[in-house]
DOVEX-291433 format. One record per atom (N, C-alpha, C): atom name; residue in three letters; z, x, y; residue number from 1. Coordinates in steps of 0.02 Angstrom, whole numbers, plus 50000, padded with zeros to 5 digits. Layout:
N
[r "CA"; "Ala"; [Z; X; Y]; NUM]
...
end
This chain:
114
[r "N"; "Met"; [51754; 49289; 51120]; 1]
[r "CA"; "Met"; [51729; 49355; 51139]; 1]
[r "C"; "Met"; [51676; 49377; 51089]; 1]
[r "N"; "Ile"; [51626; 49409; 51114]; 2]
[r "CA"; "Ile"; [51572; 49435; 51072]; 2]
[r "C"; "Ile"; [51576; 49512; 51073]; 2]
[r "N"; "Gln"; [51574; 49541; 51013]; 3]
[r "CA"; "Gln"; [51571; 49614; 51007]; 3]
[r "C"; "Gln"; [51507; 49632; 50971]; 3]
[r "N"; "Arg"; [51473; 49683; 50995]; 4]
[r "CA"; "Arg"; [51411; 49706; 50965]; 4]
[r "C"; "Arg"; [51421; 49775; 50936]; 4]
[r "N"; "His"; [51397; 49785; 50874]; 5]
[r "CA"; "His"; [51407; 49848; 50838]; 5]
[r "C"; "His"; [51339; 49876; 50817]; 5]
[r "N"; "Phe"; [51333; 49942; 50820]; 6]
[r "CA"; "Phe"; [51276; 49980; 50794]; 6]
[r "C"; "Phe"; [51210; 49960; 50826]; 6]
[r "N"; "Pro"; [51200; 49979; 50889]; 7]
[r "CA"; "Pro"; [51137; 49961; 50922]; 7]
[r "C"; "Pro"; [51077; 49998; 50893]; 7]
[r "N"; "Thr"; [51022; 49963; 50891]; 8]
[r "CA"; "Thr"; [50957; 49993; 50874]; 8]
[r "C"; "Thr"; [50912; 49980; 50934]; 8]
[r "N"; "Arg"; [50850; 49998; 50927]; 9]
[r "CA"; "Arg"; [50803; 49988; 50982]; 9]
[r "C"; "Arg"; [50791; 49914; 50997]; 9]
[r "N"; "Ile"; [50795; 49872; 50945]; 10]
[r "CA"; "Ile"; [50778; 49801; 50954]; 10]
[r "C"; "Ile"; [50836; 49752; 50943]; 10]
[r "N"; "Asn"; [50893; 49776; 50917]; 11]
[r "CA"; "Asn"; [50949; 49730; 50906]; 11]
[r "C"; "Asn"; [51013; 49770; 50894]; 11]
[r "N"; "His"; [51066; 49734; 50879]; 12]
[r "CA"; "His"; [51127; 49764; 50854]; 12]
[r "C"; "His"; [51131; 49747; 50780]; 12]
[r "N"; "Arg"; [51152; 49793; 50738]; 13]
[r "CA"; "Arg"; [51157; 49780; 50666]; 13]
[r "C"; "Arg"; [51205; 49723; 50652]; 13]
[r "N"; "Ile"; [51260; 49721; 50690]; 14]
[r "CA"; "Ile"; [51310; 49669; 50681]; 14]
[r "C"; "Ile"; [51331; 49642; 50749]; 14]
[r "N"; "Val"; [51335; 49576; 50754]; 15]
[r "CA"; "Val"; [51364; 49544; 50813]; 15]
[r "C"; "Val"; [51422; 49501; 50787]; 15]
[r "N"; "Glu"; [51480; 49513; 50817]; 16]
[r "CA"; "Glu"; [51541; 49477; 50797]; 16]
[r "C"; "Glu"; [51557; 49424; 50849]; 16]
[r "N"; "Ala"; [51566; 49363; 50825]; 17]
[r "CA"; "Ala"; [51585; 49307; 50869]; 17]
[r "C"; "Ala"; [51630; 49259; 50831]; 17]
[r "N"; "Gly"; [51686; 49242; 50861]; 18]
[r "CA"; "Gly"; [51731; 49195; 50829]; 18]
[r "C"; "Gly"; [51757; 49218; 50761]; 18]
[r "N"; "Gly"; [51765; 49283; 50753]; 19]
[r "CA"; "Gly"; [51790; 49309; 50690]; 19]
[r "C"; "Gly"; [51739; 49315; 50635]; 19]
[r "N"; "Ile"; [51676; 49297; 50649]; 20]
[r "CA"; "Ile"; [51622; 49303; 50599]; 20]
[r "C"; "Ile"; [51578; 49363; 50618]; 20]
[r "N"; "Leu"; [51562; 49403; 50567]; 21]
[r "CA"; "Leu"; [51517; 49461; 50575]; 21]
[r "C"; "Leu"; [51447; 49439; 50553]; 21]
[r "N"; "His"; [51402; 49436; 50600]; 22]
[r "CA"; "His"; [51332; 49415; 50586]; 22]
[r "C"; "His"; [51289; 49478; 50583]; 22]
[r "N"; "Phe"; [51257; 49488; 50526]; 23]
[r "CA"; "Phe"; [51214; 49546; 50517]; 23]
[r "C"; "Phe"; [51142; 49530; 50533]; 23]
[r "N"; "Gly"; [51106; 49578; 50561]; 24]
[r "CA"; "Gly"; [51034; 49573; 50566]; 24]
[r "C"; "Gly"; [51005; 49589; 50498]; 24]
[r "N"; "Gly"; [50942; 49576; 50489]; 25]
[r "CA"; "Gly"; [50909; 49589; 50425]; 25]
[r "C"; "Gly"; [50909; 49663; 50407]; 25]
[r "N"; "Leu"; [50924; 49677; 50343]; 26]
[r "CA"; "Leu"; [50925; 49745; 50318]; 26]
[r "C"; "Leu"; [50873; 49754; 50263]; 26]
[r "N"; "Ile"; [50840; 49811; 50264]; 27]
[r "CA"; "Ile"; [50791; 49828; 50212]; 27]
[r "C"; "Ile"; [50811; 49895; 50181]; 27]
[r "N"; "Ala"; [50781; 49910; 50125]; 28]
[r "CA"; "Ala"; [50795; 49973; 50090]; 28]
[r "C"; "Ala"; [50763; 50032; 50127]; 28]
[r "N"; "Asp"; [50789; 50091; 50114]; 29]
[r "CA"; "Asp"; [50760; 50152; 50142]; 29]
[r "C"; "Asp"; [50703; 50178; 50098]; 29]
[r "N"; "Asp"; [50711; 50173; 50032]; 30]
[r "CA"; "Asp"; [50659; 50196; 49985]; 30]
[r "C"; "Asp"; [50617; 50137; 49963]; 30]
[r "N"; "Leu"; [50561; 50129; 49995]; 31]
[r "CA"; "Leu"; [50518; 50071; 49982]; 31]
[r "C"; "Leu"; [50473; 50081; 49922]; 31]
[r "N"; "Thr"; [50480; 50137; 49886]; 32]
[r "CA"; "Thr"; [50443; 50146; 49824]; 32]
[r "C"; "Thr"; [50478; 50111; 49766]; 32]
[r "N"; "Gln"; [50541; 50090; 49777]; 33]
[r "CA"; "Gln"; [50579; 50057; 49724]; 33]
[r "C"; "Gln"; [50555; 49985; 49713]; 33]
[r "N"; "Asp"; [50568; 49959; 49653]; 34]
[r "CA"; "Asp"; [50553; 49889; 49640]; 34]
[r "C"; "Asp"; [50606; 49847; 49675]; 34]
[r "N"; "Met"; [50602; 49780; 49666]; 35]
[r "CA"; "Met"; [50648; 49737; 49703]; 35]
[r "C"; "Met"; [50720; 49749; 49683]; 35]
[r "N"; "Lys"; [50734; 49762; 49620]; 36]
[r "CA"; "Lys"; [50802; 49776; 49599]; 36]
[r "C"; "Lys"; [50828; 49838; 49634]; 36]
[r "N"; "Gly"; [50789; 49891; 49636]; 37]
[r "CA"; "Gly"; [50809; 49953; 49670]; 37]
[r "C"; "Gly"; [50818; 49943; 49744]; 37]
[r "N"; "Gln"; [50773; 49906; 49776]; 38]
[r "CA"; "Gln"; [50780; 49893; 49848]; 38]
[r "C"; "Gln"; [50842; 49851; 49862]; 38]
[r "N"; "Thr"; [50855; 49802; 49819]; 39]
[r "CA"; "Thr"; [50914; 49760; 49828]; 39]
[r "C"; "Thr"; [50977; 49802; 49823]; 39]
[r "N"; "Ala"; [50981; 49845; 49774]; 40]
[r "CA"; "Ala"; [51040; 49888; 49766]; 40]
[r "C"; "Ala"; [51051; 49933; 49827]; 40]
[r "N"; "Gln"; [50997; 49959; 49855]; 41]
[r "CA"; "Gln"; [51003; 50001; 49916]; 41]
[r "C"; "Gln"; [51029; 49961; 49975]; 41]
[r "N"; "Ile"; [51004; 49900; 49983]; 42]
[r "CA"; "Ile"; [51027; 49858; 50039]; 42]
[r "C"; "Ile"; [51101; 49840; 50029]; 42]
[r "N"; "Cys"; [51120; 49825; 49969]; 43]
[r "CA"; "Cys"; [51190; 49808; 49955]; 43]
[r "C"; "Cys"; [51236; 49867; 49973]; 43]
[r "N"; "Ala"; [51214; 49928; 49958]; 44]
[r "CA"; "Ala"; [51253; 49988; 49976]; 44]
[r "C"; "Ala"; [51258; 49994; 50052]; 44]
[r "N"; "Lys"; [51204; 49978; 50088]; 45]
[r "CA"; "Lys"; [51206; 49978; 50162]; 45]
[r "C"; "Lys"; [51256; 49927; 50187]; 45]
[r "N"; "Ile"; [51255; 49867; 50158]; 46]
[r "CA"; "Ile"; [51301; 49815; 50179]; 46]
[r "C"; "Ile"; [51373; 49838; 50168]; 46]
[r "N"; "Asp"; [51387; 49868; 50110]; 47]
[r "CA"; "Asp"; [51454; 49895; 50096]; 47]
[r "C"; "Asp"; [51476; 49942; 50151]; 47]
[r "N"; "Lys"; [51433; 49989; 50168]; 48]
[r "CA"; "Lys"; [51449; 50040; 50218]; 48]
[r "C"; "Lys"; [51462; 50009; 50286]; 48]
[r "N"; "Leu"; [51418; 49964; 50307]; 49]
[r "CA"; "Leu"; [51427; 49933; 50373]; 49]
[r "C"; "Leu"; [51489; 49889; 50375]; 49]
[r "N"; "Leu"; [51502; 49851; 50322]; 50]
[r "CA"; "Leu"; [51562; 49810; 50320]; 50]
[r "C"; "Leu"; [51625; 49854; 50326]; 50]
[r "N"; "Ala"; [51626; 49909; 50290]; 51]
[r "CA"; "Ala"; [51685; 49954; 50293]; 51]
[r "C"; "Ala"; [51694; 49981; 50364]; 51]
[r "N"; "Glu"; [51639; 49996; 50398]; 52]
[r "CA"; "Glu"; [51644; 50024; 50465]; 52]
[r "C"; "Glu"; [51672; 49975; 50517]; 52]
[r "N"; "Val"; [51668; 49910; 50502]; 53]
[r "CA"; "Val"; [51696; 49860; 50548]; 53]
[r "C"; "Val"; [51758; 49826; 50519]; 53]
[r "N"; "Gly"; [51786; 49856; 50466]; 54]
[r "CA"; "Gly"; [51849; 49832; 50439]; 54]
[r "C"; "Gly"; [51845; 49771; 50394]; 54]
[r "N"; "Ser"; [51789; 49764; 50359]; 55]
[r "CA"; "Ser"; [51781; 49708; 50313]; 55]
[r "C"; "Ser"; [51758; 49735; 50245]; 55]
[r "N"; "Ser"; [51740; 49689; 50200]; 56]
[r "CA"; "Ser"; [51716; 49709; 50134]; 56]
[r "C"; "Ser"; [51672; 49654; 50105]; 56]
[r "N"; "Lys"; [51637; 49670; 50050]; 57]
[r "CA"; "Lys"; [51592; 49622; 50019]; 57]
[r "C"; "Lys"; [51629; 49561; 49993]; 57]
[r "N"; "Glu"; [51693; 49567; 49978]; 58]
[r "CA"; "Glu"; [51732; 49510; 49956]; 58]
[r "C"; "Glu"; [51741; 49458; 50012]; 58]
[r "N"; "Lys"; [51725; 49477; 50073]; 59]
[r "CA"; "Lys"; [51733; 49432; 50130]; 59]
[r "C"; "Lys"; [51666; 49404; 50154]; 59]
[r "N"; "Leu"; [51613; 49412; 50114]; 60]
[r "CA"; "Leu"; [51549; 49382; 50132]; 60]
[r "C"; "Leu"; [51555; 49306; 50130]; 60]
[r "N"; "Val"; [51522; 49274; 50178]; 61]
[r "CA"; "Val"; [51523; 49201; 50183]; 61]
[r "C"; "Val"; [51456; 49172; 50161]; 61]
[r "N"; "Thr"; [51403; 49201; 50185]; 62]
[r "CA"; "Thr"; [51336; 49175; 50170]; 62]
[r "C"; "Thr"; [51285; 49231; 50168]; 62]
[r "N"; "Ala"; [51230; 49219; 50132]; 63]
[r "CA"; "Ala"; [51177; 49268; 50128]; 63]
[r "C"; "Ala"; [51110; 49233; 50124]; 63]
[r "N"; "Met"; [51060; 49263; 50157]; 64]
[r "CA"; "Met"; [50991; 49240; 50153]; 64]
[r "C"; "Met"; [50950; 49300; 50130]; 64]
[r "N"; "Leu"; [50915; 49291; 50074]; 65]
[r "CA"; "Leu"; [50874; 49344; 50046]; 65]
[r "C"; "Leu"; [50801; 49324; 50052]; 65]
[r "N"; "Tyr"; [50763; 49363; 50088]; 66]
[r "CA"; "Tyr"; [50692; 49350; 50098]; 66]
[r "C"; "Tyr"; [50655; 49396; 50050]; 66]
[r "N"; "Ile"; [50613; 49367; 50007]; 67]
[r "CA"; "Ile"; [50578; 49407; 49957]; 67]
[r "C"; "Ile"; [50503; 49391; 49958]; 67]
[r "N"; "Thr"; [50464; 49442; 49940]; 68]
[r "CA"; "Thr"; [50391; 49434; 49941]; 68]
[r "C"; "Thr"; [50362; 49420; 49872]; 68]
[r "N"; "Asp"; [50402; 49427; 49819]; 69]
[r "CA"; "Asp"; [50375; 49421; 49751]; 69]
[r "C"; "Asp"; [50426; 49387; 49706]; 69]
[r "N"; "Phe"; [50417; 49322; 49693]; 70]
[r "CA"; "Phe"; [50464; 49286; 49651]; 70]
[r "C"; "Phe"; [50462; 49310; 49579]; 70]
[r "N"; "Asp"; [50410; 49346; 49559]; 71]
[r "CA"; "Asp"; [50408; 49373; 49492]; 71]
[r "C"; "Asp"; [50460; 49427; 49482]; 71]
[r "N"; "Gln"; [50486; 49456; 49536]; 72]
[r "CA"; "Gln"; [50537; 49507; 49532]; 72]
[r "C"; "Gln"; [50607; 49480; 49549]; 72]
[r "N"; "Lys"; [50614; 49415; 49554]; 73]
[r "CA"; "Lys"; [50678; 49385; 49574]; 73]
[r "C"; "Lys"; [50734; 49401; 49525]; 73]
[r "N"; "Glu"; [50720; 49403; 49461]; 74]
[r "CA"; "Glu"; [50773; 49417; 49412]; 74]
[r "C"; "Glu"; [50803; 49487; 49422]; 74]
[r "N"; "Gly"; [50761; 49536; 49438]; 75]
[r "CA"; "Gly"; [50786; 49603; 49454]; 75]
[r "C"; "Gly"; [50831; 49602; 49515]; 75]
[r "N"; "Met"; [50811; 49564; 49566]; 76]
[r "CA"; "Met"; [50853; 49555; 49626]; 76]
[r "C"; "Met"; [50920; 49525; 49607]; 76]
[r "N"; "Asn"; [50919; 49473; 49566]; 77]
[r "CA"; "Asn"; [50981; 49440; 49544]; 77]
[r "C"; "Asn"; [51026; 49489; 49505]; 77]
[r "N"; "Glu"; [50996; 49531; 49463]; 78]
[r "CA"; "Glu"; [51035; 49580; 49425]; 78]
[r "C"; "Glu"; [51072; 49627; 49472]; 78]
[r "N"; "Ala"; [51036; 49655; 49521]; 79]
[r "CA"; "Ala"; [51068; 49701; 49568]; 79]
[r "C"; "Ala"; [51122; 49665; 49608]; 79]
[r "N"; "Trp"; [51109; 49604; 49629]; 80]
[r "CA"; "Trp"; [51156; 49564; 49668]; 80]
[r "C"; "Trp"; [51221; 49553; 49629]; 80]
[r "N"; "Leu"; [51213; 49533; 49566]; 81]
[r "CA"; "Leu"; [51272; 49518; 49524]; 81]
[r "C"; "Leu"; [51309; 49580; 49501]; 81]
[r "N"; "Glu"; [51274; 49636; 49496]; 82]
[r "CA"; "Glu"; [51308; 49700; 49482]; 82]
[r "C"; "Glu"; [51350; 49722; 49541]; 82]
[r "N"; "Trp"; [51330; 49703; 49601]; 83]
[r "CA"; "Trp"; [51363; 49724; 49662]; 83]
[r "C"; "Trp"; [51423; 49679; 49680]; 83]
[r "N"; "Leu"; [51415; 49614; 49672]; 84]
[r "CA"; "Leu"; [51466; 49567; 49695]; 84]
[r "C"; "Leu"; [51512; 49543; 49639]; 84]
[r "N"; "Pro"; [51577; 49542; 49651]; 85]
[r "CA"; "Pro"; [51624; 49513; 49603]; 85]
[r "C"; "Pro"; [51611; 49438; 49596]; 85]
[r "N"; "Ala"; [51613; 49412; 49534]; 86]
[r "CA"; "Ala"; [51596; 49342; 49521]; 86]
[r "C"; "Ala"; [51638; 49293; 49562]; 86]
[r "N"; "Gly"; [51700; 49309; 49574]; 87]
[r "CA"; "Gly"; [51743; 49264; 49611]; 87]
[r "C"; "Gly"; [51734; 49265; 49686]; 87]
[r "N"; "His"; [51688; 49308; 49710]; 88]
[r "CA"; "His"; [51679; 49316; 49783]; 88]
[r "C"; "His"; [51606; 49306; 49804]; 88]
[r "N"; "Leu"; [51568; 49268; 49765]; 89]
[r "CA"; "Leu"; [51498; 49257; 49783]; 89]
[r "C"; "Leu"; [51495; 49213; 49845]; 89]
[r "N"; "Pro"; [51453; 49232; 49895]; 90]
[r "CA"; "Pro"; [51444; 49190; 49955]; 90]
[r "C"; "Pro"; [51394; 49134; 49940]; 90]
[r "N"; "Thr"; [51387; 49088; 49987]; 91]
[r "CA"; "Thr"; [51331; 49042; 49983]; 91]
[r "C"; "Thr"; [51268; 49085; 49990]; 91]
[r "N"; "Arg"; [51212; 49061; 49962]; 92]
[r "CA"; "Arg"; [51153; 49103; 49963]; 92]
[r "C"; "Arg"; [51090; 49060; 49961]; 92]
[r "N"; "Ala"; [51039; 49083; 49996]; 93]
[r "CA"; "Ala"; [50973; 49054; 49991]; 93]
[r "C"; "Ala"; [50923; 49111; 49981]; 93]
[r "N"; "Thr"; [50875; 49100; 49938]; 94]
[r "CA"; "Thr"; [50821; 49148; 49927]; 94]
[r "C"; "Thr"; [50758; 49115; 49953]; 94]
[r "N"; "Ile"; [50726; 49148; 50001]; 95]
[r "CA"; "Ile"; [50668; 49120; 50034]; 95]
[r "C"; "Ile"; [50607; 49163; 50021]; 95]
[r "N"; "Gly"; [50555; 49134; 49997]; 96]
[r "CA"; "Gly"; [50492; 49170; 49985]; 96]
[r "C"; "Gly"; [50453; 49177; 50050]; 96]
[r "N"; "Val"; [50429; 49238; 50063]; 97]
[r "CA"; "Val"; [50389; 49251; 50123]; 97]
[r "C"; "Val"; [50327; 49289; 50102]; 97]
[r "N"; "Ala"; [50275; 49285; 50142]; 98]
[r "CA"; "Ala"; [50212; 49318; 50125]; 98]
[r "C"; "Ala"; [50216; 49394; 50137]; 98]
[r "N"; "Glu"; [50251; 49414; 50189]; 99]
[r "CA"; "Glu"; [50250; 49485; 50208]; 99]
[r "C"; "Glu"; [50314; 49503; 50245]; 99]
[r "N"; "Leu"; [50341; 49562; 50230]; 100]
[r "CA"; "Leu"; [50399; 49589; 50265]; 100]
[r "C"; "Leu"; [50386; 49658; 50295]; 100]
[r "N"; "Gly"; [50327; 49683; 50284]; 101]
[r "CA"; "Gly"; [50309; 49751; 50306]; 101]
[r "C"; "Gly"; [50286; 49791; 50246]; 101]
[r "N"; "Lys"; [50251; 49845; 50258]; 102]
[r "CA"; "Lys"; [50222; 49884; 50205]; 102]
[r "C"; "Lys"; [50276; 49910; 50157]; 102]
[r "N"; "Gly"; [50271; 49889; 50094]; 103]
[r "CA"; "Gly"; [50317; 49912; 50042]; 103]
[r "C"; "Gly"; [50384; 49876; 50040]; 103]
[r "N"; "Val"; [50398; 49833; 50089]; 104]
[r "CA"; "Val"; [50462; 49798; 50091]; 104]
[r "C"; "Val"; [50457; 49736; 50046]; 104]
[r "N"; "Leu"; [50498; 49734; 49994]; 105]
[r "CA"; "Leu"; [50498; 49678; 49948]; 105]
[r "C"; "Leu"; [50554; 49628; 49962]; 105]
[r "N"; "Ile"; [50606; 49651; 49997]; 106]
[r "CA"; "Ile"; [50664; 49608; 50010]; 106]
[r "C"; "Ile"; [50697; 49628; 50076]; 106]
[r "N"; "Glu"; [50721; 49578; 50112]; 107]
[r "CA"; "Glu"; [50763; 49588; 50171]; 107]
[r "C"; "Glu"; [50822; 49541; 50164]; 107]
[r "N"; "Ile"; [50882; 49567; 50178]; 108]
[r "CA"; "Ile"; [50942; 49527; 50168]; 108]
[r "C"; "Ile"; [50979; 49520; 50235]; 108]
[r "N"; "Val"; [51001; 49458; 50248]; 109]
[r "CA"; "Val"; [51041; 49441; 50307]; 109]
[r "C"; "Val"; [51107; 49411; 50281]; 109]
[r "N"; "Val"; [51164; 49437; 50303]; 110]
[r "CA"; "Val"; [51228; 49410; 50281]; 110]
[r "C"; "Val"; [51274; 49397; 50341]; 110]
[r "N"; "Ser"; [51325; 49357; 50327]; 111]
[r "CA"; "Ser"; [51380; 49347; 50374]; 111]
[r "C"; "Ser"; [51445; 49355; 50335]; 111]
[r "N"; "Ala"; [51496; 49382; 50367]; 112]
[r "CA"; "Ala"; [51560; 49393; 50334]; 112]
[r "C"; "Ala"; [51615; 49383; 50385]; 112]
[r "N"; "Val"; [51677; 49378; 50360]; 113]
[r "CA"; "Val"; [51735; 49378; 50404]; 113]
[r "C"; "Val"; [51766; 49447; 50403]; 113]
[r "N"; "Arg"; [51802; 49462; 50456]; 114]
[r "CA"; "Arg"; [51836; 49527; 50459]; 114]
[r "C"; "Arg"; [51894; 49524; 50413]; 114]
end
């Protein structure tokens, strides 16, 4: 069975299938922040959405982080590690992209279990 949560104009924020919660890409609300600040904002969004569907960051399975500036990667890593408990890190890939939209430095896609 497939369940869809939080519709937007172009997608659902989360689609659940086979017990896995698949998130669409999330970006920060305050795009004036550096990559560390944007990462922290996205992590807070993920926390909120996970809680609303009965899960938590400790149940993350995988993450893909799309970034536009590898010179700011260490700040992204700092925010990521401040947010996630060391024993609950998901698999992760960081992918460099040329553009994510005006002011967007990072977009994060995750999957978790309920």
